[in-house]
C-alpha positions as CSV (number, residue, x, y, z in Angstrom):
1,M,85.3,102.2,42.4
2,A,86.1,105.4,44.3
3,K,83.6,104.5,47.0
4,N,85.1,101.0,47.4
5,F,88.6,102.4,47.6
6,S,87.5,104.9,50.3
7,F,85.9,102.1,52.3
8,L,89.0,99.9,52.0
9,F,91.2,102.8,53.0
10,Y,89.0,103.4,56.1
11,V,89.1,99.8,57.2
12,F,92.9,99.8,56.7
13,F,93.2,103.0,58.7
14,V,91.1,101.7,61.6
15,V,92.9,98.3,61.7
16,F,96.3,100.0,61.5
17,S,95.4,102.5,64.2
18,V,94.1,99.8,66.6
19,S,97.2,97.7,66.0
20,F,99.5,100.6,66.5
21,C,97.9,101.7,69.7
22,W,97.9,98.3,71.3
23,A,101.1,96.9,69.7
24,D,103.2,95.0,72.2
25,E,106.3,97.0,71.4
26,D,109.7,96.0,72.6
27,I,111.2,99.1,74.2
28,T,114.4,97.6,75.6
29,D,116.6,99.8,73.5
30,K,114.5,102.9,74.4
31,L,115.0,102.6,78.2
32,E,117.0,105.2,80.0
33,D,119.2,103.7,82.8
34,L,119.0,106.2,85.8
35,G,121.3,104.1,88.0
36,I,121.0,102.6,91.5
37,P,120.2,105.4,93.9
38,H,120.3,103.3,97.1
39,K,123.8,101.8,96.4
40,E,125.6,104.0,98.8
41,R,123.3,103.1,101.7
42,Y,123.0,99.5,100.6
43,P,126.2,98.3,98.8
44,D,126.6,95.2,96.8
45,G,126.6,91.9,98.7
46,E,123.9,90.8,101.1
47,M,122.7,94.4,101.7
48,A,121.9,94.7,98.0
49,Y,118.6,93.0,98.8
50,A,117.5,96.1,100.7
51,R,117.7,98.0,97.4
52,N,114.5,96.3,96.3
53,I,112.1,99.0,95.1
54,W,109.1,97.8,96.9
55,D,106.9,100.7,95.8
56,M,107.0,103.8,93.6
57,I,104.7,106.8,93.5
58,P,104.7,110.1,91.6
59,Y,104.2,113.2,93.8
60,R,104.8,116.9,93.0
61,G,107.3,116.4,90.3
62,R,109.2,113.6,92.0
63,I,109.1,109.8,91.9
64,Y,109.4,108.4,95.4
65,L,111.1,105.0,95.9
66,G,110.5,102.3,98.5
67,C,113.5,100.4,100.0
68,G,114.8,98.4,103.0
69,G,113.9,95.1,104.5
70,Y,111.9,94.4,107.7
71,D,112.6,90.6,107.9
72,N,114.6,89.6,111.0
73,S,116.6,87.1,108.9
74,P,119.2,87.6,106.2
75,P,119.6,88.8,103.6
76,A,119.7,92.4,104.7
77,A,118.0,91.7,108.0
78,N,116.4,94.7,109.6
79,A,117.8,97.2,107.1
80,G,116.8,100.5,108.7
81,P,117.0,103.3,109.2
82,V,115.7,103.8,105.6
83,P,116.4,106.8,103.4
84,V,113.7,108.7,101.5
85,I,115.1,109.0,98.0
86,A,113.1,110.4,95.0
87,F,113.9,111.1,91.4
88,D,113.3,114.8,90.5
89,T,111.8,114.9,87.0
90,K,112.9,118.5,86.4
91,S,116.5,118.3,87.5
92,K,116.7,114.7,86.4
93,K,118.6,113.8,89.6
94,F,118.0,111.7,92.6
95,V,117.3,113.7,95.7
96,T,117.6,112.4,99.3
97,E,114.9,114.0,101.3
98,E,115.6,112.1,104.5
99,K,118.8,110.2,105.3
100,G,117.1,107.8,107.7
101,L,113.5,107.3,108.8
102,P,113.4,105.1,112.0
103,D,112.0,102.1,110.1
104,E,113.3,98.9,108.5
105,Q,111.3,99.2,105.3
106,L,109.7,102.0,103.2
107,D,106.7,100.8,101.3
108,N,103.0,101.4,100.4
109,F,103.0,105.1,99.7
110,K,99.6,106.9,99.9
111,I,98.4,110.4,98.9
112,F,95.4,111.4,101.0
113,S,92.7,114.1,100.7
114,D,94.9,116.7,102.5
115,G,97.3,116.5,99.5
116,L,100.1,115.1,101.6
117,L,102.2,112.0,101.0
118,Y,102.1,109.2,103.6
119,A,103.9,105.9,104.2
120,P,103.1,103.3,106.9
121,G,105.7,102.3,109.5
122,I,106.2,98.7,108.3
123,D,108.6,97.9,111.2
124,P,109.6,100.8,113.4
125,R,113.0,100.7,115.1
126,Q,111.6,102.1,118.4
127,G,109.7,100.2,121.1
128,W,106.7,98.0,120.3
129,E,104.3,99.9,122.5
130,L,103.5,102.3,119.7
131,G,103.7,102.2,115.9
132,N,104.5,104.8,113.3
133,F,103.5,106.3,110.0
134,Y,105.4,109.0,108.1
135,R,104.0,112.1,106.5
136,R,105.7,114.6,104.1
137,T,104.8,118.0,105.3
138,P,104.1,121.0,102.9
139,N,107.7,122.3,103.5
140,G,109.2,119.0,102.3
141,K,110.1,117.6,105.7
142,W,109.2,114.0,106.8
143,E,107.2,113.9,110.0
144,V,107.3,110.8,112.2
145,V,103.7,110.3,113.6
146,R,104.0,107.8,116.5
147,T,100.6,107.2,117.9
148,M,99.5,103.8,116.8
149,P,98.8,101.5,119.8
150,K,100.7,98.2,119.8
151,G,102.0,99.1,116.4
152,I,104.8,96.6,116.0
153,H,103.9,96.6,112.3
154,N,101.8,99.0,110.2
155,F,101.5,97.3,106.8
156,D,99.0,99.5,105.1
157,M,97.1,102.8,105.5
158,T,93.9,104.1,104.0
159,E,91.5,107.0,104.3
160,F,87.8,106.4,104.7
161,D,84.8,108.1,106.3
162,G,87.0,111.1,107.1
163,K,89.3,109.0,109.1
164,I,92.8,107.5,108.8
165,F,93.2,103.7,109.2
166,C,96.4,101.8,109.9
167,C,96.7,98.0,110.1
168,G,99.0,95.5,111.8
169,Y,98.1,93.4,114.9
170,G,94.6,95.0,114.8
171,I,93.5,98.2,113.2
172,A,94.1,101.7,114.5
173,I,91.7,104.5,113.7
174,S,92.3,108.2,113.9
175,E,89.8,111.0,113.5
176,D,92.3,113.8,113.9
177,R,94.9,113.0,111.2
178,G,97.0,110.9,113.5
179,K,97.3,113.0,116.6
180,T,95.5,110.2,118.5
181,M,94.6,106.7,117.4
182,V,92.2,104.1,118.8
183,L,93.1,100.4,118.4
184,R,90.5,97.8,117.4
185,E,92.0,94.3,117.9
186,M,89.0,92.2,117.0
187,G,90.7,89.1,118.1
188,L,93.7,89.9,115.9
189,K,96.3,90.1,118.6
190,D,98.3,87.3,117.0
191,I,97.1,87.6,113.5
192,R,98.5,90.3,111.2
193,T,96.1,92.5,109.2
194,T,98.0,93.3,106.1
195,A,95.9,95.4,103.7
196,F,92.7,97.3,103.1
197,L,90.2,96.9,100.2
198,R,88.6,100.3,100.0
199,F,85.5,100.6,97.8
200,P,83.4,103.8,97.5
201,K,81.0,102.8,100.2
202,R,82.7,100.0,102.1
203,L,86.1,99.4,103.7
204,F,87.3,95.9,104.3
205,S,90.5,94.7,106.1
206,V,92.3,91.5,105.1
207,R,94.9,89.2,106.5
208,A,96.3,85.8,105.4
209,F,93.2,83.9,104.4
210,N,93.1,80.4,105.9
211,F,90.2,78.8,104.0
212,L,88.5,75.9,105.8
213,V,85.9,73.6,104.6
214,E,82.3,74.5,105.6
215,G,79.7,72.4,104.0
216,E,80.4,72.6,100.3
217,D,82.3,75.9,100.5
218,F,85.8,76.9,101.4
219,V,85.3,79.8,103.9
220,S,87.5,82.3,105.7
221,E,87.0,85.5,107.7
222,M,87.7,89.2,107.1
223,N,86.5,92.4,108.7
224,V,84.3,95.3,107.4
225,Y,84.2,98.8,108.9
226,N,80.9,99.7,110.6
227,P,80.6,103.6,110.6
228,K,77.8,103.6,113.2
229,K,80.0,101.6,115.7
230,K,83.2,103.2,114.5
231,D,84.5,99.7,114.6
232,F,85.0,96.6,112.5
233,D,82.6,93.7,112.2
234,A,83.8,90.1,111.5
235,M,82.3,88.5,108.4
236,K,82.7,85.2,106.6
237,I,83.8,85.2,103.0
238,S,83.8,82.2,100.6
239,C,86.8,81.6,98.5
240,E,84.7,81.6,95.4
241,E,83.3,85.1,96.1
242,L,86.7,86.8,96.7
243,F,89.0,84.6,94.7
244,P,86.9,83.1,91.9
245,D,88.3,79.8,90.5
246,L,91.2,79.8,93.0
247,Q,89.8,76.9,95.0
248,K,90.5,74.7,92.0
249,T,94.1,74.8,93.3
250,F,93.0,73.4,96.6
251,V,94.0,69.8,95.8
252,L,94.7,66.9,98.2
253,P,96.6,63.7,97.3
254,N,94.5,61.4,95.1
255,G,92.1,64.3,94.4
256,Q,90.2,63.7,97.7
257,R,88.0,66.5,98.9
258,P,88.8,67.5,102.5
259,K,86.0,66.9,105.1
260,P,85.0,69.6,107.5
261,E,86.4,67.8,110.5
262,H,89.8,67.7,108.9
263,R,90.2,71.4,109.1
264,I,92.5,71.5,106.1
265,I,93.9,75.0,105.7
266,F,94.7,76.5,102.3
267,G,96.5,79.8,102.8
268,V,96.1,82.8,100.5
269,S,97.6,86.2,100.9
270,I,96.9,89.5,99.2
271,T,100.2,91.3,98.4
272,K,99.1,94.3,96.4
273,T,95.9,96.4,96.1
274,C,94.9,99.2,93.8
275,K,91.7,101.2,93.8
276,Y,90.4,102.2,90.4
277,K,87.0,104.0,90.1
278,N,84.4,101.7,91.7
279,R,86.7,98.7,91.7
280,V,89.6,97.3,93.7
281,L,92.2,95.2,92.0
282,Y,94.4,92.9,94.1
283,I,97.3,90.4,93.6
284,A,96.9,87.2,95.6
285,T,99.6,84.6,96.2
286,R,99.2,80.8,96.7
287,K,102.4,79.4,95.4
288,D,101.7,81.3,92.1
289,H,100.5,84.9,91.7
290,F,96.8,85.5,90.7
291,L,95.2,88.8,89.8
292,F,91.6,89.7,90.7
293,S,89.3,92.7,90.1
294,A,86.3,93.2,92.3
295,E,83.2,95.4,92.8
296,N,81.2,95.8,95.9
297,P,77.7,96.0,94.5
298,K,75.7,95.8,97.7
299,G,76.3,95.3,101.4
300,N,79.3,93.2,102.2
301,H,79.2,91.2,99.0
302,F,81.9,91.0,96.3
303,K,81.5,90.6,92.6
304,A,85.0,89.6,91.6
305,V,86.6,88.2,88.5
306,Q,90.0,86.6,87.9
307,I,92.2,88.3,85.4
308,P,94.0,85.7,83.3
309,L,97.7,86.0,82.9
310,P,100.0,84.2,80.3
311,E,101.7,81.1,81.4
312,N,104.9,81.6,83.5
313,T,103.9,85.2,84.1
314,R,103.8,86.9,87.5
315,A,101.8,89.9,88.4
316,E,104.2,92.4,90.2
317,D,102.5,95.7,90.6
318,L,99.5,97.9,89.9
319,F,99.2,101.6,89.3
320,A,96.0,103.7,88.6
321,N,95.3,107.2,87.6
322,K,92.0,108.8,86.6
323,N,92.0,107.4,83.1
324,A,93.4,103.9,83.3
325,V,94.8,101.2,85.5
326,Y,98.2,99.6,84.6
327,L,99.6,96.2,85.4
328,L,103.2,95.2,85.6
329,T,104.1,91.6,85.0
330,S,107.4,89.7,84.7
331,S,108.4,86.3,83.3
332,P,111.7,84.6,82.9
333,A,113.2,85.0,79.4
334,E,113.8,81.3,79.4
335,P,111.3,79.7,81.8
336,T,112.9,76.2,81.6
337,A,116.5,77.4,82.3
338,E,118.2,79.2,85.1
339,T,116.9,82.7,84.8
340,K,119.5,85.2,83.5
341,E,117.1,87.7,82.0
342,Y,113.5,88.8,82.5
343,T,110.8,90.1,80.2
344,N,108.8,92.8,82.0
345,Q,105.5,93.9,80.5
346,I,103.0,96.7,80.9
347,W,99.3,96.2,80.4
348,K,96.6,98.8,80.3
349,S,92.9,98.7,81.1
350,K,90.2,101.4,81.1
351,D,87.5,99.3,82.8
352,G,89.7,97.5,85.4
353,V,88.8,94.1,83.9
354,H,90.1,93.8,80.3
355,F,93.8,94.4,79.9
356,K,95.7,94.8,76.7
357,P,99.5,94.8,76.4
358,L,101.2,98.1,75.8
359,F,104.9,97.2,75.7
360,H,107.6,95.0,77.1
361,F,111.3,95.2,77.8
362,R,114.1,92.8,78.8
363,A,116.2,93.4,81.9
364,P,118.7,91.4,84.0
365,Q,116.2,91.4,86.8
366,F,112.4,91.6,87.1
367,A,110.7,95.0,87.7
368,R,109.1,94.8,91.1
369,S,107.4,98.2,90.9
370,F,106.6,101.1,88.6
371,A,105.0,104.5,88.4
372,V,103.4,106.6,85.6
373,A,104.0,110.3,85.6
374,G,102.4,112.1,82.6
375,K,103.4,110.0,79.7
376,D,106.6,108.7,81.2
377,F,107.0,105.3,82.9
378,Y,109.5,104.5,85.7
379,F,110.6,101.0,86.8
380,G,112.4,99.7,89.8
381,L,114.2,96.4,89.6
382,G,114.0,93.9,92.4
383,A,115.4,90.6,93.5
384,R,114.2,87.5,95.1
385,Y,116.3,84.9,96.9
386,K,116.1,81.1,97.2
387,R,115.6,79.3,100.5
388,D,117.3,76.3,101.8
389,M,114.8,73.5,101.7
390,K,115.8,72.2,105.2
391,T,116.1,75.5,107.1
392,Y,113.7,77.5,104.9
393,K,116.2,80.4,105.2
394,W,118.3,82.2,102.6
395,D,120.6,79.7,100.9
396,G,123.4,82.3,100.7
397,A,123.5,82.7,97.0
398,P,124.6,86.2,95.9
399,I,122.0,88.9,95.6
400,P,121.9,90.2,92.0
401,A,123.9,93.5,91.6
402,D,121.1,95.1,89.5
403,C,118.7,95.0,92.3
404,G,117.4,98.6,92.8
405,R,118.3,99.9,89.4
406,I,115.8,102.5,88.0
407,Y,114.8,102.8,84.4
408,R,112.7,105.4,82.7
409,Y,110.8,105.1,79.4
410,K,109.7,108.2,77.6
411,P,107.2,107.3,74.8
C-alpha cells in the first residue's frame, strides 16, 4: 500500500509540475504599466502611429525601443529625426540617449561580436547617394556611420565571415567595421533586399518573393553569399522548400492551376527573422502571417517546417537567448466583432520547432514587440491602420492612443 501511494504521489507531482510550468497563465493583472515614453516626441493624433514599438532589445541593463515611421504617406509620414529611448532596469526610468538620429525609423537592433549595439538606417534623412547605420559606442554615444553606397534604405544588418552586411537596393559589405563598404547590386537596383537569413555556415539574403510557376513547382529567387568571391550568387528556391505548405494558399478562381506562360505572381514577404542555435525562424506574410523554422543542412538547401498557430492568431515578434526562443502572438479578443481588446500571448521553445504557451494578457492594443531580460518580460504596444479600398491609403480613422505603451511583467 505504501509503495502504491508513493507511486501515485510521484505521478501527481510530475503531472502537477508539468502543468504548472506550462500553464497558460493570465497575467493581465500582474502587468506593470511603464507609460508611453515617445509621447512627447509623437503626441496623440496622427503622429501617434510613429510610437509603434517596432523592435526591442536588452543591452547593458537597458531595454532599447524602436520608433518612427519611414513611409512617405500618412499617418506619421517620414517621422524622423527619431529619438533613441531606453528603459533603464536599475533606475526604472526611461532614458533618452539621443534626441534625434537622422532617420525616419529605428528598427532591427543588433548586437555584434565587438559587443556594441547597432541599428540599420531604415530611411536616412540625408541624400540618397549614401546610406547609414548607427552604432552605440562604449561611452554611450550614438555614432552615425554613413558609408553605404546608394543606401536609400538599409532594412537589415548582419555579421558573417568577419564582415558586416547591410541590405537595401543591393547589399553592402564592409571588412573594416563600416569605415568602407562595397555595394553588390546583383540586379537588385529596383528590387529591395529586406532581410538576412544567417545560418552557422551560410548567409542568405531575401526580398519579396514573387513565386512563378516552373514546371510543377512555384519558384522564386534569392541570393547566397559566396566567401571565395566575396559576393552573392543568385539561386532559385521553391516555395515548398522555404515555405512548406504555403503554396496551398496560391489559389486561382475555380481552383485552376496557373500555367507557366501565365506568369502568375504570388507575393510573399519575410517580416521578422530570428537566429536560434543552428536554426533561423522567420515570420512570412501573404494576407495572413505564417511562422517557419528552418535548418540549412547542406549547401544551399533548406529544411523548413511551418509552425502551426491557433486560428485568428498573428505572429508578431521573436526573441532568442542561449536557452530558448520565444514567440509573441496576438489575436482579437472578439474576432467576429470590431476589435476593442487584444489577447497577447508568449510561447516558448527549446528546440526552435515545438512551442508551448507560457502566459497571455489582455490589452487595448496588440503587442508588436517584446524583449526578455533575465526573468522579466517587456512589451511594446503597436497600432495598425485601415486603408481606403479605392486609394489604398490611410482612411483617416484615429490612431489608438495606447500605441507605444510599454508593459513589464516580473514573474
